[in-house]
DSSP file (Angstrom, degrees, kcal/mol; ACC not computed):
  #  RESIDUE AA STRUCTURE BP1 BP2  ACC     N-H-->O    O-->H-N    N-H-->O    O-->H-N    TCO  KAPPA ALPHA  PHI   PSI    X-CA   Y-CA   Z-CA
    1    1 A M              0   0    0      0, 0.0     2,-0.5     0, 0.0     0, 0.0   0.000 360.0 360.0 360.0 133.5  345.9  151.6  -30.0
    2    2 A H        -     0   0    0      2,-0.0     2,-0.4     0, 0.0     0, 0.0  -0.856 360.0-173.9-104.4 129.8  346.7  153.0  -26.5
    3    3 A I        +     0   0    0     -2,-0.5     2,-0.2     2,-0.1     0, 0.0  -0.964  50.1  20.9-121.8 139.5  349.4  151.0  -24.5
    4    4 A G  S    S-     0   0    0     -2,-0.4     2,-0.3     2,-0.0    -2,-0.0  -0.595  90.7 -64.4 105.8-165.3  350.2  151.9  -20.9
    5    5 A V        -     0   0    0     -2,-0.2     2,-0.1     1,-0.0    -2,-0.1  -0.857  40.7-116.1-122.4 157.2  348.3  153.8  -18.3
    6    6 A N     >  -     0   0    0     -2,-0.3     4,-2.6     1,-0.1     5,-0.2  -0.308  41.9 -92.2 -85.8-179.9  347.2  157.3  -18.1
    7    7 A F  H  > S+     0   0    0      1,-0.2     4,-2.4     2,-0.2     5,-0.2   0.901 124.5  50.5 -58.9 -45.9  348.4  159.8  -15.4
    8    8 A E  H  > S+     0   0    0      1,-0.2     4,-2.7     2,-0.2    -1,-0.2   0.915 112.6  46.2 -62.3 -42.8  345.5  159.0  -12.9
    9    9 A E  H  > S+     0   0    0      2,-0.2     4,-2.9     1,-0.2     5,-0.2   0.903 110.7  52.6 -67.7 -40.8  346.1  155.3  -13.2
   10   10 A F  H  X S+     0   0    0     -4,-2.6     4,-1.4     2,-0.2    -2,-0.2   0.943 111.9  46.2 -60.3 -48.6  349.8  155.7  -12.8
   11   11 A C  H >X>S+     0   0    0     -4,-2.4     5,-2.2     2,-0.2     3,-0.7   0.961 114.4  47.9 -56.6 -57.6  349.3  157.7   -9.5
   12   12 A Y  H ><5S+     0   0    0     -4,-2.7     3,-1.1     1,-0.3    -1,-0.2   0.892 110.4  50.9 -53.0 -43.6  346.7  155.2   -8.2
   13   13 A N  H 3<5S+     0   0    0     -4,-2.9    -1,-0.3     1,-0.2    -2,-0.2   0.782 116.8  42.2 -68.8 -24.9  349.0  152.2   -9.0
   14   14 A H  H <<5S-     0   0    0     -4,-1.4    -1,-0.2    -3,-0.7    -2,-0.2   0.376 113.6-114.7 -99.6   5.3  351.8  153.9   -7.1
   15   15 A G  T <<5 +     0   0    0     -3,-1.1    24,-3.6    -4,-0.6     2,-0.5   0.890  63.9 147.9  60.9  44.7  349.8  155.2   -4.2
   16   16 A I  E   < -a   39   0A   0     -5,-2.2     2,-0.5    22,-0.2    -1,-0.2  -0.942  28.9-167.1-112.9 125.0  350.2  158.9   -5.1
   17   17 A Y  E     -a   40   0A   0     22,-2.9    24,-3.1    -2,-0.5     2,-0.5  -0.968   7.8-153.7-115.0 127.5  347.5  161.4   -4.3
   18   18 A I  E     +a   41   0A   0     -2,-0.5     2,-0.4    22,-0.2    24,-0.2  -0.864  16.6 180.0-104.0 127.4  347.7  164.8   -5.9
   19   19 A N  E     -a   42   0A   0     22,-3.1    24,-3.4    -2,-0.5     2,-0.4  -0.986  20.4-141.0-130.8 139.0  346.0  167.7   -4.0
   20   20 A L  E     -a   43   0A   0     -2,-0.4     2,-0.4    22,-0.2    24,-0.2  -0.785  19.0-166.4 -96.2 139.2  345.8  171.4   -4.8
   21   21 A N  E     -a   44   0A   0     22,-3.0    24,-3.0    -2,-0.4    25,-0.4  -0.994  17.8-172.2-134.3 133.6  346.1  173.8   -2.0
   22   22 A N  S    S+     0   0    0     -2,-0.4    -1,-0.1    22,-0.2    22,-0.1   0.410  79.6  65.8-102.2   2.4  345.2  177.5   -2.1
   23   23 A S  S    S+     0   0    0      2,-0.1     2,-0.2     3,-0.0    -1,-0.1   0.371  71.4 111.4-108.4   7.7  346.5  178.4    1.3
   24   24 A L  S    S-     0   0    0     -3,-0.2    22,-0.1     1,-0.1    -3,-0.0  -0.527  75.9-101.2 -81.0 148.7  350.3  177.9    0.9
   25   25 A D    >   -     0   0    0     -2,-0.2     3,-1.8     1,-0.1    -1,-0.1  -0.309  31.9-116.9 -58.9 147.6  352.7  180.7    0.9
   26   26 A T  T 3  S+     0   0    0      1,-0.3    -1,-0.1    -3,-0.1    -2,-0.0   0.552 112.1  69.3 -71.6  -5.1  353.9  181.7   -2.6
   27   27 A L  T 3  S+     0   0    0      1,-0.1     2,-0.6     2,-0.0    -1,-0.3   0.621  91.3  72.0 -77.6 -14.8  357.4  180.8   -1.7
   28   28 A I    <   +     0   0    0     -3,-1.8     3,-0.1     1,-0.2    -1,-0.1  -0.898  54.2 177.7-105.8 114.5  356.2  177.2   -1.7
   29   29 A R        -     0   0    0     -2,-0.6    15,-2.5     1,-0.3     2,-0.3   0.806  66.6 -56.4 -83.1 -30.6  355.4  175.6   -5.1
   30   30 A G  E     -B   43   0A   0     13,-0.3    -1,-0.3   -10,-0.0     2,-0.3  -0.951  48.3-151.6 168.6 172.7  354.6  172.3   -3.6
   31   31 A F  E     -B   42   0A   0     11,-2.2    11,-2.8    -2,-0.3     2,-0.3  -0.970   9.3-139.5-159.9 170.8  355.8  169.4   -1.4
   32   32 A C  E     +B   41   0A   0     -2,-0.3     2,-0.3     9,-0.2     9,-0.2  -0.977  17.1 177.0-136.7 147.3  355.3  165.7   -0.9
   33   33 A F  E     -B   40   0A   0      7,-1.9     7,-3.2    -2,-0.3     2,-0.5  -0.985  24.6-131.7-150.5 156.7  355.1  163.5    2.2
   34   34 A Y  E     -B   39   0A   0     -2,-0.3     5,-0.2     5,-0.2    -2,-0.0  -0.930   9.6-166.0-109.1 121.7  354.4  159.8    3.0
   35   35 A D        -     0   0    0      3,-2.3     4,-0.1    -2,-0.5    -1,-0.1   0.336  58.1 -92.1 -94.5   8.6  351.8  159.1    5.6
   36   36 A G  S    S+     0   0    0      2,-0.3     3,-0.1     1,-0.0    -2,-0.0   0.188 121.6  41.0 100.6 -17.3  352.9  155.4    6.0
   37   37 A N  S    S+     0   0    0      1,-0.4     2,-0.3   -22,-0.1    -1,-0.0   0.628 119.8  10.0-124.0 -47.2  350.3  154.2    3.4
   38   38 A V        -     0   0    0    -21,-0.0    -3,-2.3   -22,-0.0    -1,-0.4  -0.869  69.7-111.4-134.3 165.4  350.3  156.6    0.5
   39   39 A Y  E     -aB  16  34A   0    -24,-3.6   -22,-2.9    -2,-0.3     2,-0.5  -0.806  24.8-153.8 -97.4 138.3  352.2  159.6   -0.9
   40   40 A H  E     -aB  17  33A   0     -7,-3.2    -7,-1.9    -2,-0.4     2,-0.7  -0.968   4.6-165.3-116.5 122.1  350.6  163.0   -0.9
   41   41 A V  E     -aB  18  32A   0    -24,-3.1   -22,-3.1    -2,-0.5     2,-0.6  -0.935  10.2-164.0-105.2 113.0  351.8  165.6   -3.4
   42   42 A I  E     -aB  19  31A   0    -11,-2.8   -11,-2.2    -2,-0.7     2,-0.4  -0.865   4.7-165.6-103.3 120.8  350.5  169.0   -2.3
   43   43 A L  E     -aB  20  30A   0    -24,-3.4   -22,-3.0    -2,-0.6     2,-0.8  -0.898  24.2-123.2-114.3 140.0  350.6  171.7   -5.0
   44   44 A N  E >   -a   21   0A   0    -15,-2.5     3,-1.6    -2,-0.4   -22,-0.2  -0.680  19.5-159.4 -80.9 112.1  350.3  175.3   -4.5
   45   45 A N  T 3  S+     0   0    0    -24,-3.0   -23,-0.2    -2,-0.8    -1,-0.2   0.475  79.9  83.7 -74.1  -1.5  347.3  176.3   -6.7
   46   46 A R  T 3  S+     0   0    0    -25,-0.4    -1,-0.3   -22,-0.1     2,-0.2   0.627  80.9  76.1 -76.2 -12.1  348.4  179.9   -6.7
   47   47 A F  S <  S-     0   0    0     -3,-1.6    -4,-0.0   -18,-0.1     2,-0.0  -0.571  91.2 -96.3 -95.7 161.9  350.8  179.1   -9.6
   48   48 A D     >  -     0   0    0     -2,-0.2     4,-2.4     1,-0.1     3,-0.4  -0.200  38.0 -97.6 -74.5 168.9  349.9  178.6  -13.2
   49   49 A S  H  > S+     0   0    0      1,-0.2     4,-2.0     2,-0.2     5,-0.2   0.837 121.5  53.5 -62.5 -34.9  349.3  175.3  -14.9
   50   50 A Q  H  > S+     0   0    0      2,-0.2     4,-1.8     1,-0.2    -1,-0.2   0.913 111.0  46.1 -65.1 -42.6  352.8  175.1  -16.4
   51   51 A Q  H  > S+     0   0    0     -3,-0.4     4,-3.0     1,-0.2     5,-0.2   0.918 110.0  54.0 -66.8 -45.1  354.4  175.6  -13.0
   52   52 A L  H  X S+     0   0    0     -4,-2.4     4,-1.9     1,-0.2    -2,-0.2   0.848 107.8  50.9 -63.5 -32.2  352.1  173.0  -11.4
   53   53 A K  H  X S+     0   0    0     -4,-2.0     4,-2.1     2,-0.2    -1,-0.2   0.918 111.1  48.1 -69.0 -41.6  353.1  170.4  -14.0
   54   54 A K  H  X S+     0   0    0     -4,-1.8     4,-2.2     1,-0.2    -2,-0.2   0.938 113.2  47.5 -61.4 -46.0  356.8  171.1  -13.3
   55   55 A T  H  X S+     0   0    0     -4,-3.0     4,-2.5     1,-0.2     5,-0.2   0.870 109.8  53.2 -62.8 -39.4  356.2  170.8   -9.5
   56   56 A T  H  X S+     0   0    0     -4,-1.9     4,-2.2    -5,-0.2    -1,-0.2   0.921 110.1  47.8 -61.3 -45.1  354.2  167.6  -10.0
   57   57 A I  H  X S+     0   0    0     -4,-2.1     4,-2.2     1,-0.2    -2,-0.2   0.920 111.8  51.0 -62.2 -46.0  357.1  166.0  -12.0
   58   58 A H  H  X S+     0   0    0     -4,-2.2     4,-1.4     1,-0.2    -2,-0.2   0.914 113.4  42.7 -58.1 -47.4  359.5  167.1   -9.4
   59   59 A E  H  X S+     0   0    0     -4,-2.5     4,-1.7     2,-0.2    -1,-0.2   0.842 110.7  55.0 -71.6 -33.7  357.6  165.7   -6.5
   60   60 A I  H  X S+     0   0    0     -4,-2.2     4,-2.9    -5,-0.2     5,-0.3   0.892 103.9  56.2 -70.2 -37.4  356.8  162.4   -8.2
   61   61 A I  H  X S+     0   0    0     -4,-2.2     4,-2.3     1,-0.2    -1,-0.2   0.926 103.6  55.2 -58.9 -42.6  360.5  161.9   -8.9
   62   62 A H  H  <>S+     0   0    0     -4,-1.4     5,-2.1     1,-0.2     6,-0.3   0.951 110.5  45.3 -53.5 -48.9  361.0  162.2   -5.1
   63   63 A V  H ><5S+     0   0    0     -4,-1.7     3,-1.2     1,-0.2    -2,-0.2   0.921 113.6  47.0 -65.8 -43.6  358.5  159.4   -4.7
   64   64 A L  H 3<5S+     0   0    0     -4,-2.9    -1,-0.2     1,-0.3    -2,-0.2   0.784 112.8  50.2 -70.3 -25.7  359.9  157.1   -7.4
   65   65 A E  T 3<5S-     0   0    0     -4,-2.3    -1,-0.3    -5,-0.3    -2,-0.2   0.403 108.8-127.3 -91.2   5.4  363.4  157.6   -6.1
   66   66 A N  T X 5 +     0   0    0     -3,-1.2     3,-1.5    -4,-0.3    -3,-0.2   0.855  47.2 162.7  53.6  45.0  362.3  156.8   -2.5
   67   67 A H  G > < +     0   0    0     -5,-2.1     3,-1.3     1,-0.3    -1,-0.1   0.576  56.9  80.8 -69.4  -7.5  363.7  159.9   -1.1
   68   68 A F  G 3  S+     0   0    0     -6,-0.3    -1,-0.3     1,-0.3    -2,-0.1   0.644  88.2  54.9 -76.8  -6.7  361.6  159.5    2.0
   69   69 A S  G <  S+     0   0    0     -3,-1.5    -1,-0.3     2,-0.1    -2,-0.2   0.413  85.7 108.7 -99.8   1.1  364.1  157.1    3.4
   70   70 A C  S <  S-     0   0    0     -3,-1.3     2,-0.1    -4,-0.1     5,-0.1  -0.453  78.6-105.6 -73.6 148.0  367.0  159.5    3.0
   71   71 A H    >   -     0   0    0     -2,-0.1     3,-1.9     1,-0.1    -1,-0.1  -0.415  29.9-114.2 -71.1 150.9  368.5  161.1    6.1
   72   72 A I  G >  S+     0   0    0      1,-0.3     3,-1.5     2,-0.2     4,-0.3   0.824 116.4  62.4 -58.0 -33.5  367.6  164.8    6.7
   73   73 A N  G 3  S+     0   0    0      1,-0.3     3,-0.3     2,-0.1    -1,-0.3   0.722 100.5  53.8 -65.4 -19.5  371.3  165.7    6.1
   74   74 A D  G <> S+     0   0    0     -3,-1.9     4,-2.3     1,-0.2    -1,-0.3   0.287  75.3 105.8 -99.7  14.1  371.1  164.3    2.5
   75   75 A A  H <> S+     0   0    0     -3,-1.5     4,-2.3     1,-0.2    -1,-0.2   0.909  80.1  49.6 -59.3 -41.7  368.0  166.5    1.6
   76   76 A W  H  > S+     0   0    0     -3,-0.3     4,-2.0    -4,-0.3    -1,-0.2   0.846 109.8  52.7 -67.3 -30.3  370.1  168.8   -0.6
   77   77 A E  H  > S+     0   0    0      2,-0.2     4,-2.5    -4,-0.2    -2,-0.2   0.908 108.4  49.5 -66.0 -43.0  371.6  165.8   -2.3
   78   78 A C  H  X S+     0   0    0     -4,-2.3     4,-2.1     2,-0.2    -2,-0.2   0.906 110.6  50.4 -62.2 -42.2  368.1  164.4   -3.0
   79   79 A E  H  X S+     0   0    0     -4,-2.3     4,-2.3    -5,-0.2    -2,-0.2   0.912 110.5  50.3 -63.8 -39.4  367.0  167.9   -4.5
   80   80 A K  H  X S+     0   0    0     -4,-2.0     4,-2.8     1,-0.2    -2,-0.2   0.920 108.2  52.8 -67.9 -41.2  370.1  167.9   -6.7
   81   81 A E  H  X S+     0   0    0     -4,-2.5     4,-2.0     1,-0.2    -1,-0.2   0.906 109.8  47.1 -56.7 -42.8  369.3  164.4   -7.9
   82   82 A V  H  X S+     0   0    0     -4,-2.1     4,-2.2     2,-0.2    -2,-0.2   0.926 112.6  50.5 -66.0 -44.9  365.8  165.4   -8.9
   83   83 A K  H  X S+     0   0    0     -4,-2.3     4,-2.3     1,-0.2    -2,-0.2   0.915 110.7  50.0 -57.2 -45.2  367.1  168.6  -10.7
   84   84 A D  H  X S+     0   0    0     -4,-2.8     4,-1.8     1,-0.2    -1,-0.2   0.884 109.6  49.5 -65.7 -38.0  369.6  166.5  -12.6
   85   85 A M  H  X S+     0   0    0     -4,-2.0     4,-2.3     2,-0.2    -1,-0.2   0.871 109.9  51.4 -66.3 -39.9  367.0  164.0  -13.7
   86   86 A I  H  X S+     0   0    0     -4,-2.2     4,-3.0     2,-0.2    -2,-0.2   0.907 106.6  54.8 -61.8 -42.6  364.7  166.7  -14.9
   87   87 A K  H  X S+     0   0    0     -4,-2.3     4,-1.7     1,-0.2    -2,-0.2   0.930 110.7  45.6 -56.0 -48.6  367.6  168.3  -16.9
   88   88 A V  H  X S+     0   0    0     -4,-1.8     4,-2.3     2,-0.2    -1,-0.2   0.921 112.5  50.7 -62.5 -46.9  368.2  164.9  -18.6
   89   89 A M  H  X S+     0   0    0     -4,-2.3     4,-3.3     1,-0.2     5,-0.3   0.920 108.6  51.6 -62.6 -40.8  364.4  164.5  -19.3
   90   90 A E  H  X S+     0   0    0     -4,-3.0     4,-1.5     1,-0.2    -1,-0.2   0.880 110.6  49.4 -64.6 -36.9  364.2  168.0  -20.8
   91   91 A L  H  < S+     0   0    0     -4,-1.7    -1,-0.2    -5,-0.2    -2,-0.2   0.892 119.1  37.4 -63.0 -43.2  367.1  167.1  -23.1
   92   92 A V  H  < S+     0   0    0     -4,-2.3    -2,-0.2    -5,-0.1    -1,-0.2   0.858 126.8  31.7 -77.6 -40.6  365.5  163.8  -24.2
   93   93 A F  H  <        0   0    0     -4,-3.3    -3,-0.2    -5,-0.2    -2,-0.2   0.549 360.0 360.0-107.7 -10.5  361.9  164.8  -24.4
   94   94 A V     <        0   0    0     -4,-1.5    -1,-0.2    -5,-0.3    -3,-0.1   0.432 360.0 360.0-103.0 360.0  361.8  168.5  -25.4
């Protein structure tokens, strides 16, 4: 018996759209922005599937933690929060 939602349903329910992009510089793994209606997670398709998964998780944490309301001066603190959360998830789930 399957309980819960799959990844696509989760994203739809939270207004998150995932897009692959082939034209990003290789220094950029991905980014996310809010257009006032939905969240757009843009992933650099030049990276392998494992890195794309990691970047997706990173960007979705920004959405779920509502980092779009943070002041620009707090950007590094938001990044640190995401990295810390991922470390905890890796300890628990890996």
